[in-house]
C-alpha positions in Angstrom: -5.6 -43.1 -86.7 -3.4 -40.2 -87.2 -5.0 -37.1 -88.1 -4.5 -35.7 -91.6 -5.2 -31.8 -91.8 -6.3 -30.5 -95.0 -8.4 -27.8 -96.6 -8.8 -25.6 -93.3 -9.0 -28.5 -90.8 -5.4 -29.0 -90.0 -2.2 -27.9 -88.4 -0.1 -26.7 -91.0 0.8 -23.1 -90.8 0.4 -22.3 -94.6 -2.0 -21.5 -97.2 -1.8 -24.2 -99.8 -2.7 -23.8 -103.3 -1.6 -26.0 -106.3 -0.4 -22.8 -108.4 2.1 -22.3 -105.8 2.8 -25.7 -104.8 6.7 -25.5 -104.5 6.7 -22.4 -102.8 4.1 -23.2 -100.0 4.7 -26.7 -99.0 6.8 -27.4 -95.9 8.9 -30.0 -97.4 8.8 -31.5 -100.8 10.6 -34.0 -103.0 10.1 -34.3 -106.7 10.6 -37.7 -108.4 10.6 -38.3 -112.1 8.3 -41.3 -113.0 10.0 -43.7 -115.3 7.0 -45.4 -116.5 3.2 -44.5 -116.5 1.2 -45.8 -113.6 4.3 -46.4 -111.2 3.3 -46.6 -107.5 5.2 -44.9 -104.7 5.8 -47.1 -101.7 5.3 -45.4 -98.3 7.1 -46.6 -95.3 6.0 -47.7 -91.8 4.0 -44.9 -89.9 3.3 -43.1 -93.2 0.2 -42.9 -95.0 -0.7 -42.1 -98.9 -3.7 -39.8 -99.8 -4.8 -38.8 -103.1 -6.5 -35.6 -103.5 -9.3 -35.3 -106.3 -8.7 -33.1 -109.2 -12.0 -31.2 -108.3 -10.5 -30.3 -104.8 -7.0 -29.1 -106.2 -8.5 -27.3 -109.2 -10.1 -24.8 -106.8 -8.6 -21.5 -106.9 -9.3 -21.0 -103.1 -6.1 -21.7 -101.0 -6.4 -24.8 -98.5 -5.9 -23.1 -95.2 -3.8 -25.1 -92.8 -3.1 -24.3 -89.1 -0.6 -24.3 -86.4 3.0 -25.5 -86.4 3.2 -25.7 -83.0 2.3 -29.6 -82.8 4.0 -30.9 -85.6 5.6 -34.2 -84.7 5.7 -36.7 -87.8 5.9 -36.6 -91.8 5.0 -38.9 -94.3 5.0 -38.7 -98.1 1.5 -38.2 -100.0 0.9 -39.0 -103.7 -0.8 -36.2 -105.1 -2.7 -36.4 -108.5 -3.0 -33.0 -110.1 -5.6 -32.0 -112.9 -4.2 -32.3 -116.5 -3.7 -28.7 -117.0 -1.7 -28.3 -113.7 0.3 -31.6 -114.0 4.2 -31.1 -114.7 5.6 -34.1 -113.0 4.1 -36.6 -110.4 5.1 -34.8 -107.1 5.6 -36.3 -103.6 4.7 -34.1 -100.8 5.9 -34.5 -97.3 3.2 -33.7 -94.9 3.6 -33.3 -91.0 1.1 -34.9 -88.8 0.0 -34.0 -85.1 0.0 -36.9 -82.8 -2.0 -35.0 -80.2 -4.2 -32.6 -82.3 -4.4 -30.2 -79.4 -6.2 -27.0 -79.6 -5.0 -23.7 -80.2 -5.2 -20.6 -77.9 -4.3 -17.2 -79.0 -3.1 -15.0 -76.2 -3.3 -11.4 -77.6 -2.4 -9.5 -74.6 0.1 -10.1 -71.8 -0.9 -12.8 -69.3 0.6 -13.9 -66.0 2.9 -17.1 -66.2 0.9 -19.3 -63.9 -2.1 -18.9 -66.5 0.1 -19.4 -69.6 1.5 -22.5 -67.9 -2.2 -24.0 -67.3 -2.9 -23.5 -71.1 0.4 -24.9 -72.2 -0.7 -28.3 -70.3 -3.7 -28.4 -72.4 -3.4 -26.6 -75.6 -0.8 -25.1 -78.0 -0.4 -21.4 -77.1 0.3 -18.5 -79.4 1.3 -15.3 -77.6 1.2 -12.8 -80.2 0.7 -9.3 -78.6 -0.2 -5.7 -80.2 -2.0 -7.3 -83.1 -3.6 -4.9 -85.3 -7.4 -5.5 -86.4 -6.3 -6.9 -89.8 -3.6 -9.1 -88.2 -6.0 -10.4 -85.5 -8.6 -11.3 -88.1 -5.9 -13.1 -90.2 -4.6 -15.1 -87.2 -8.0 -15.9 -85.8 -8.7 -18.6 -88.2 -6.2 -20.8 -87.0 -7.1 -20.6 -83.4 -9.7 -22.5 -81.1 -9.7 -20.0 -78.2 -8.8 -16.2 -77.9 -7.8 -14.5 -74.7 -7.6 -10.7 -74.3 -7.7 -7.9 -71.6 -9.4 -4.7 -72.3 -7.0 -3.3 -75.0 -8.2 -5.7 -77.9 -11.5 -5.3 -79.5 -13.0 -8.7 -80.5 -15.3 -7.3 -83.4 -17.9 -9.0 -85.4 -15.4 -9.1 -88.2 -13.1 -11.2 -85.9 -15.9 -14.0 -85.4 -16.6 -13.9 -89.1 -12.9 -14.3 -89.8 -12.6 -17.4 -87.6 -14.7 -19.6 -89.8 -16.5 -21.0 -87.2 -13.2 -22.5 -85.7 -13.1 -20.0 -82.7 -15.1 -21.6 -79.8 -14.3 -19.4 -76.7 -13.0 -15.9 -76.1 -11.6 -15.3 -72.8 -11.7 -11.7 -71.2 -8.9 -11.5 -68.4 -10.8 -9.2 -66.3 -14.4 -8.2 -65.5 -15.6 -5.9 -68.2 -16.5 -7.3 -71.6 -17.2 -4.0 -73.4 -14.5 -4.8 -76.1 -16.3 -7.9 -77.1 -19.3 -8.3 -79.5 -21.4 -10.5 -77.5 -24.1 -10.7 -80.0 -21.6 -11.7 -82.8 -20.0 -14.2 -80.6 -23.5 -15.9 -79.7 -24.3 -15.9 -83.4 -21.3 -17.6 -84.3 -21.8 -20.3 -81.5 -18.8 -18.8 -79.4 -18.7 -18.9 -75.6 -17.3 -15.6 -73.8 -16.0 -16.1 -70.4 -14.4 -13.4 -68.0 -12.5 -13.4 -64.8 -14.8 -11.6 -62.2 -13.5 -12.5 -58.8 -9.5 -12.6 -59.0 -9.3 -8.8 -58.7 -11.6 -8.0 -56.1 -9.0 -7.4 -53.4 -6.8 -5.4 -55.5 -9.8 -3.1 -56.5 -11.0 -2.6 -53.0 -7.5 -1.7 -51.9 -7.0 0.6 -54.4 -10.3 2.2 -53.4 -9.0 2.6 -49.8 -5.9 4.0 -51.0 -7.4 6.7 -53.1 -9.8 7.7 -50.1 -6.9 8.0 -47.8 -4.7 9.9 -50.4 -7.6 12.4 -51.1 -8.3 13.0 -47.3 -4.7 14.0 -46.7 -3.8 15.4 -50.1 -1.0 13.0 -50.6 -0.7 13.5 -54.6 -1.0 17.3 -54.4 1.6 17.5 -51.6 3.8 15.2 -53.4 3.8 17.3 -56.5 4.4 20.5 -54.5 7.4 19.6 -52.8 8.8 18.0 -56.0 8.5 21.5 -57.5 10.7 23.0 -54.5 7.6 24.2 -52.7 6.9 23.7 -48.7 3.4 24.2 -48.4 2.2 22.5 -45.1 -0.7 24.9 -44.5 -2.0 24.4 -47.8 -2.5 20.7 -47.6 -4.2 20.1 -44.2 -6.4 17.2 -44.6 -9.5 15.6 -42.9 -9.7 12.6 -40.6 -11.6 9.6 -41.6 -12.5 8.4 -38.0 -16.2 9.0 -37.2 -16.8 10.1 -40.9 -19.7 8.5 -42.7 -18.7 6.4 -45.9 -21.5 5.5 -48.3 -20.6 2.4 -50.5 -22.7 2.8 -53.6 -22.9 -0.9 -54.8 -22.5 -3.6 -52.4 -21.1 -6.5 -54.3 -17.8 -8.1 -53.9 -15.6 -5.1 -54.2 -18.2 -2.7 -52.5 -18.1 -5.3 -49.4 -14.5 -5.6 -49.2 -14.1 -1.7 -49.2 -16.7 -1.5 -46.4 -14.8 -4.0 -44.2 -11.6 -2.0 -44.5 -13.4 1.2 -44.0 -14.9 -0.2 -40.9 -11.1 -0.7 -39.7 -10.4 2.7 -40.3 -13.0 3.7 -37.6 -15.6 4.9 -40.2 -19.4 4.6 -40.0 -20.3 2.9 -43.2 -23.7 2.8 -44.9 -24.5 1.4 -48.3 -27.0 1.6 -51.1 -27.6 -1.5 -53.3 -31.2 -2.4 -54.4 -30.2 -6.0 -54.6 -27.8 -6.8 -51.7 -29.5 -8.8 -48.8 -29.6 -6.7 -45.4 -28.5 -9.6 -43.3 -25.2 -9.8 -45.2 -24.6 -6.1 -44.7 -25.8 -6.2 -41.0 -23.2 -9.0 -40.6 -20.3 -6.6 -41.0 -22.1 -3.6 -39.2 -23.2 -1.9 -42.5 -26.8 -0.3 -42.8 -28.6 -0.6 -46.3 -30.2 2.7 -47.0 -32.0 4.5 -49.9 -30.2 6.1 -52.8 -31.2 9.7 -51.6 -30.3 8.9 -48.1 -26.9 7.5 -48.9 -26.0 10.7 -51.0 -27.5 13.0 -48.3 -25.8 12.0 -45.4 -22.3 10.8 -46.6 -19.2 12.5 -46.0 -17.4 10.3 -48.4 -18.8 8.1 -51.3 -17.2 5.4 -52.7 -18.7 4.1 -56.3 -18.7 0.5 -56.9 -22.0 0.0 -58.8 -21.9 -1.4 -62.5 -22.4 0.7 -65.6 -26.1 0.1 -66.7 -28.6 2.1 -68.4 -30.1 2.7 -65.0 -26.9 4.0 -63.4 -25.3 5.8 -66.4 -24.6 9.5 -65.4 -26.4 8.7 -62.0 -24.1 11.4 -60.3 -25.4 14.3 -62.2 -26.2 18.0 -61.3 -29.4 16.9 -59.8 -28.0 14.5 -57.4 -24.8 16.6 -56.6 -27.5 19.1 -55.5 -28.8 16.6 -52.9 -25.2 16.0 -51.2 -23.8 17.3 -48.3 -21.6 20.4 -48.9 -18.0 19.3 -48.9 -18.5 15.6 -49.8 -15.8 13.6 -51.2 -16.0 11.1 -53.8 -14.0 7.9 -55.0 -14.6 6.0 -58.0 -12.9 2.7 -59.0 -16.0 1.1 -60.8 -16.8 2.6 -64.1 -16.3 6.3 -65.5 -19.6 6.4 -67.1 -21.3 6.5 -63.6 -20.5 10.0 -63.1 -21.5 12.8 -65.4 -17.9 14.2 -65.6 -19.0 17.9 -66.6 -21.4 17.9 -63.8 -18.6 16.8 -61.5 -16.3 19.7 -62.7 -19.3 22.2 -61.8 -19.9 20.6 -58.3 -16.2 21.0 -57.6 -15.8 24.4 -58.6 -19.0 25.3 -56.6 -17.7 23.4 -53.4 -20.6 21.1 -53.3 -17.9 18.4 -53.8 -14.7 19.2 -52.0 -12.4 16.4 -53.5 -12.6 13.5 -55.9 -10.4 10.5 -56.6 -11.0 8.6 -59.8 -9.3 5.7 -61.4 -11.9 5.4 -64.2 -13.3 7.7 -66.8 -16.0 7.9 -69.4 -13.2 7.9 -72.2 -9.9 6.2 -71.5 -7.4 7.5 -71.6 -9.0 11.1 -70.9 -8.2 14.0 -73.2 -5.1 15.6 -72.0 -7.0 19.1 -71.7 -9.8 17.8 -69.6 -10.7 20.2 -67.1 -11.7 17.3 -64.7 -8.2 15.8 -64.9 -6.5 19.0 -64.5 -8.6 20.2 -61.4 -6.5 20.9 -58.4 -9.0 19.1 -56.2 -9.1 15.7 -58.2 -6.7 12.8 -57.7 -6.4 10.7 -60.6 -4.7 7.0 -61.5 -4.9 5.4 -64.8 -7.4 2.7 -64.2 -5.1 0.7 -61.8 -7.9 -1.1 -59.8 -6.7 -4.5 -60.6 -3.1 -3.6 -61.1 -1.2 -5.6 -58.6 1.2 -8.5 -59.2 -1.0 -10.9 -57.2 -4.2 -9.9 -59.0 -2.6 -10.2 -62.3 -1.6 -13.7 -61.3 -5.0 -14.6 -60.2 -6.9 -13.4 -63.2 -4.3 -15.4 -65.5 -5.5 -18.6 -63.6 -9.2 -17.9 -63.5 -9.4 -17.1 -67.2 -7.1 -19.9 -68.1 -9.2 -22.4 -66.2 -12.2 -21.0 -67.6 -11.1 -21.2 -71.0 -9.7 -24.7 -70.8 -13.0 -25.9 -69.3 -14.8 -24.4 -72.2 -12.8 -26.1 -74.6 -13.3 -29.5 -73.0 -17.0 -28.9 -73.3 -17.7 -28.2 -69.5 -20.1 -25.7 -68.3 -18.7 -22.3 -67.5 -19.9 -20.5 -64.5 -18.3 -17.4 -65.6 -20.0 -17.4 -69.2 -21.4 -14.0 -70.2 -23.3 -14.7 -73.4 -26.2 -17.0 -74.1 -25.3 -20.4 -75.4 -26.8 -21.9 -78.6 -30.0 -23.6 -78.2 -31.4 -26.2 -80.6 -33.2 -24.1 -83.2 -36.6 -26.0 -82.9 -36.6 -25.6 -79.1 -35.8 -21.9 -79.3 -38.3 -21.1 -82.1 -41.2 -22.6 -79.9 -40.2 -21.0 -76.5 -38.9 -17.6 -78.0 -41.8 -15.5 -77.0 -41.9 -17.3 -73.6 -38.2 -16.3 -73.2 -38.8 -13.0 -73.6 -42.0 -13.1 -71.4 -39.8 -14.5 -68.7 -37.2 -12.2 -68.7 -39.7 -9.2 -68.8 -41.5 -10.7 -66.0 -38.2 -10.8 -63.8 -37.3 -7.3 -64.9 -40.8 -6.1 -63.8 -40.8 -8.0 -60.3 -37.5 -6.5 -59.5 -38.3 -3.0 -60.1 -41.1 -3.4 -57.9 -38.8 -4.2 -55.1 -38.2 -1.2 -52.7 -35.0 0.0 -52.3 -33.1 -1.5 -49.3 -35.0 -4.9 -49.7 -32.9 -7.9 -50.3 -34.5 -10.3 -53.0 -34.0 -13.8 -51.2 -36.9 -15.9 -52.5 -38.4 -16.1 -55.9 -40.8 -18.6 -57.1 -41.8 -19.2 -60.8 -45.0 -20.9 -61.5 -45.6 -22.5 -65.0 -49.4 -23.5 -66.0 -49.2 -25.6 -69.0 -51.0 -28.6 -70.3 -47.8 -30.3 -71.2 -46.4 -33.3 -69.0 -43.3 -32.3 -67.2 -41.2 -34.5 -69.4 -42.2 -32.4 -72.5 -41.3 -29.1 -71.1 -37.6 -28.0 -70.2 -38.0 -24.8 -68.1 -34.2 -24.4 -67.7 -34.1 -21.6 -70.2 -37.0 -19.8 -68.7 -35.8 -20.1 -65.3 -32.5 -18.8 -66.7 -34.2 -15.7 -68.1 -36.3 -14.9 -65.2 -32.9 -14.9 -63.5 -31.4 -12.6 -66.0 -34.5 -10.1 -65.6 -34.0 -10.1 -62.0 -30.3 -9.5 -61.6 -29.0 -7.8 -64.9 -31.0 -4.5 -64.4 -29.1 -3.9 -61.2 -25.8 -5.7 -61.6 -22.9 -5.9 -64.1 -23.4 -9.5 -64.4 -24.8 -11.1 -67.9 -26.6 -14.1 -67.1 -27.6 -17.0 -69.4 -28.4 -20.7 -69.3 -24.9 -21.6 -68.4 -24.3 -19.4 -65.5 -28.1 -18.5 -64.1 -28.2 -20.9 -61.2 -24.7 -20.3 -60.2 -25.2 -16.3 -60.3 -28.4 -16.7 -58.2 -26.8 -19.1 -55.6 -23.7 -16.7 -55.4 -26.2 -13.7 -54.6 -28.3 -15.6 -51.9 -31.5 -16.1 -54.2 -33.2 -19.0 -54.1 -35.6 -19.9 -57.2 -38.0 -22.5 -56.9 -40.3 -23.5 -59.6 -43.7 -25.0 -59.6 -45.9 -26.4 -62.6 -49.6 -26.4 -62.6 -50.9 -29.1 -65.1 -54.0 -28.1 -67.1 -56.5 -30.3 -68.9 -56.6 -29.6 -72.6 -54.6 -29.8 -75.7 -50.6 -29.5 -75.1 -50.2 -27.4 -78.5 -48.9 -24.3 -76.8 -45.9 -24.9 -74.4 -47.4 -22.6 -71.8 -50.6 -20.9 -70.5 -48.9 -18.7 -68.1 -45.8 -17.9 -66.2 -46.2 -16.3 -62.7 -43.0 -14.6 -60.8 -43.3 -14.0 -57.1 -40.7 -12.3 -54.6 -41.4 -12.9 -51.1 -40.4 -11.3 -47.9 -39.8 -7.7 -49.5 -41.3 -4.3 -49.5 -42.9 -2.9 -52.6 -42.6 0.5 -54.4 -46.1 -0.3 -55.6 -48.3 -1.7 -52.6 -50.9 -3.1 -55.2 -48.4 -5.6 -56.6 -48.4 -7.4 -53.3 -50.8 -10.4 -53.5 -53.1 -11.7 -50.8 -50.3 -14.3 -49.7 -48.0 -11.3 -49.3 -45.5 -11.7 -52.2 -44.8 -9.4 -55.0 -46.7 -10.8 -58.0 -46.8 -10.7 -61.7 -48.0 -12.9 -64.1 -48.1 -13.1 -67.8 -49.1 -15.0 -71.0 -48.1 -15.1 -74.7 -50.8 -13.8 -77.1 -50.7 -14.0 -80.8 -46.8 -14.3 -80.4 -46.6 -11.2 -78.1 -45.9 -11.5 -74.5 -48.6 -9.6 -72.3 -48.7 -8.8 -68.5 -52.1 -10.3 -67.3 -51.9 -9.7 -63.6 -50.3 -7.4 -60.9 -50.8 -8.7 -57.3 -54.5 -9.4 -57.0 -55.5 -7.0 -60.0 -56.2 -8.7 -63.7 -54.7 -6.3 -66.5 -54.0 -6.9 -70.0 -50.9 -5.0 -71.5 -48.4 -5.8 -74.2 -44.9 -6.1 -72.6 -43.3 -3.8 -75.1 -41.7 -0.2 -74.4 -42.3 0.8 -70.7 -45.3 0.3 -68.2 -46.8 2.7 -66.0 -49.0 1.3 -63.2 -51.5 3.1 -61.5 -53.8 2.4 -58.3 -56.6 4.5 -58.5 -60.3 5.1 -57.2 -62.5 3.5 -60.2 -64.4 6.2 -61.5 -65.3 7.8 -65.0 -62.8 9.7 -66.9 -59.5 8.4 -65.5 -58.4 6.7 -68.9 -58.8 10.2 -70.6 -57.3 12.4 -67.8 -54.1 10.3 -67.7 -54.1 9.7 -71.5 -54.5 13.5 -72.2 -51.5 14.2 -69.9 -49.4 11.9 -71.6 -50.5 13.2 -75.2 -49.8 16.7 -74.3 -46.1 15.6 -73.6 -46.0 13.5 -76.9 -45.7 10.3 -75.1 -47.1 7.6 -77.2 -49.5 5.2 -75.4 -49.5 1.6 -77.0 -51.7 -0.1 -74.7 -54.2 0.7 -71.6 -55.8 -1.9 -69.3 -57.7 -1.4 -66.2 -58.4 -4.2 -63.5 -60.6 -3.5 -60.7 -61.9 -5.6 -57.6 -65.6 -4.1 -58.1 -67.1 -1.2 -59.7 -66.3 2.2 -58.0 -63.6 0.4 -55.8 -60.0 0.2 -56.3 -58.7 -0.4 -59.8 -55.0 -0.9 -61.3 -54.4 0.8 -64.5 -51.8 -0.6 -66.7 -50.5 1.6 -69.5 -47.9 1.0 -72.0 -45.8 3.8 -73.4 -43.2 3.8 -75.9 -41.1 6.7 -74.4 -40.0 7.4 -70.8 -42.2 10.1 -69.4 -40.3 13.2 -67.8 -40.5 13.5 -64.2 -42.8 16.3 -64.6 -45.2 14.3 -66.7 -44.9 11.5 -64.0 -45.7 14.1 -61.1 -48.8 15.4 -62.9 -49.9 11.7 -63.2 -49.4 11.4 -59.3 -51.1 14.6 -58.5 -54.4 13.4 -60.0 -56.6 13.1 -56.8 -58.0 9.9 -57.8 -54.3 8.3 -58.3 -53.5 6.6 -55.0 -50.2 5.2 -56.0 -48.3 4.8 -59.3 -44.8 3.5 -60.6 -43.0 3.6 -63.9 -41.4 0.6 -64.9 -38.7 0.1 -67.8 -38.6 -2.9 -70.1 
């Protein structure tokens, strides 16, 4: 059957309204009827359709879509309401034989990617659209592809009228896409995280060597008519220590190349497996050791709440005097004002930056104008090969999503049936927070490889689909220390890519299956812990939780039973069980205006060791945490952000 597209469902690029019938139809032939009730014959390969008066009397325009697939036309007899009827009119309507989806490419994309898209869809390349123009155009599109320059806001998704099915970000970062709005409107968002890896690593090495040998400054000097050989004496890379901060794809490639330059390479990444680093001759170390011993720092960490302005006055003060810094990651990981102060003080000898907190940076920026700073305008992925690779990767992801295939590079949560989500919602939250707690308990330098999730339930296995819960545990484990966005679509792929094996076990209980789950337990094996009491008798970091009155609770840490709501943040303390401990810790927090939401103590036996779990609304200052740690009866403690 040939598709006829009317009232927002079709392929005609026009807004059709009875009042402007003559202006807006593509082709029209008007014929006078010689007698009432005369019928119009339609030739072969045509079809007649009669529109009801209730439809055509609406003042709302009938939205029609893309012209790119028009192939056939046929006359349609249209019956108008009496007050709009002048003459019986015959309208030629064009029909799409293929009904291809339409993809709007809003920023320049490599030809290889465009060719892939054109094999499957109608492609509309419209660059430099204003927000208003994008919102107007988007209702005609099934997919949208952007780079970093186009903001895909909530208004864009609302303007799509539900037609937009996928947004493709040709690159890694998705700061310019409203993920929440995308999910609410059932739109999948995919990115291209791998194609520019080598380009970014090469640019990092280029900045490293150019900085060490003052290439940019010497070039500007000689072009200004000067010859200052003595001023631009550089430093050698051979034998110097390079600390790679973030040992993901790009960081790993930078390390490989730096080893080839004769550098001693160390790395800090709380998630990277130690054996992967050792395989290329890199030692994983703590954050403090990395910044204290490095001659050069190369930043490749994601921008997360934990890494925002992580290079600040406090951490610059810990660095070796004369350190040199390269950043091709995210501008926000450096406190730029603090970097200027460190440069002026001689703590940092030089910096080479490809990314900035605000892009483009202000022209009068003290950092940009500093004579010891080399800058480039976010060129990390700007090679011809990388651009083509990104184009192909995003085109394949978008086409796959339009075909209904699972996208491994999806970055927003898929829509879940309402009844399933309603029932599992508190357990979804519990799963993610248990993952976040568990990974924060892992000591720096330990690689997470083996995770076990245990579900305790009275329901039969066939009545409990744990894929969403497993995905949320994975999300909690990976997102706090990575730039990857994890959801049901890409959770298993993301875990496998990082060498993490997540196994599941179900413990079947007797009793009523009204509640989906009794408890969820997350265990991480073969790692060291920042909080020794979190290690269970079997040797794994262990956290367990339940849902009580719809609220997720932490009920077990290691071998210690606790009961604290998983809201805000948590302080865990191992202490000698003695009177007054709750009051002492509570008083310290109260004096600093830190509100305590819950407090629970689990102990082995009276007057023996106990673990106190304290829920706090705010993050205590370092001085407050130090005061808690200085209490004689406190043997260890850890602050965990949820």
